[in-house]
N, C-alpha and C positions, 0 to 999 in steps of 0.2 A: 274403415279403420276402427269403428266402434265395436266391432265383433271380435277383435283380436284377444282381449282379455277372456271373453267367453270361450274361444277356441282353445286357449292355453289351459283354462280351467277344465274344460271337457277332456283334454288330453291327460291331465293329472287324475281326474276322477275315474276315468275309464281305463287308464293305463295304455291307451292307444296312441302311439306317437304320430299317427296320421293327422290328428287335429292340430298339433303344434307345427307340423310340417306345412300344413295348409296356411296357417297364420304367418309363418316365416316367409313362405313364397309370396303371399299377398303383400306383406309389408315391403319385400324387396321390389316387387312389381310396381307398387305405388311410389316408392322412392325413385325408381328409374323413370317413371312416367311423369312425375310432378316436380322433380327437382332438377333444375338446369345445371350445366357444367360450372356456372359461376355461383352455384348454391342459392340462386333466387328460386322462388316458387311459382309454378304455373297455376293460376287460379282456375277453377272449374269453368268459368265462362270462356276462357281462351284455350282450354285444354284440347277440345275437339278441333278447333281451327289449326293449332300448332301441330297436332298429330296428323291431320290431313295434309298439311303442307309438307311434313316430313315424308309422308307416303308418296306424294305426287312429285315432290322436289320441284314444284313450279309455284309461281306467284298466283295467289287466289284473288279474284275480284268479287266483292260482294255487291250485288246490285241493289 
């Protein structure tokens, strides 16, 4: 997320809209991946575990 201002700046400086599109796509992806339906936030430590559980749709046991 720290690179978003740089990408928007690069888009303005170069006149290339691809940089701002990359920034917008990344921000949308991050919002979908890290913000739950109840608007709480998934912290990085739990992100991988929750994503994996969504992919497998099964309960995971950590040994």
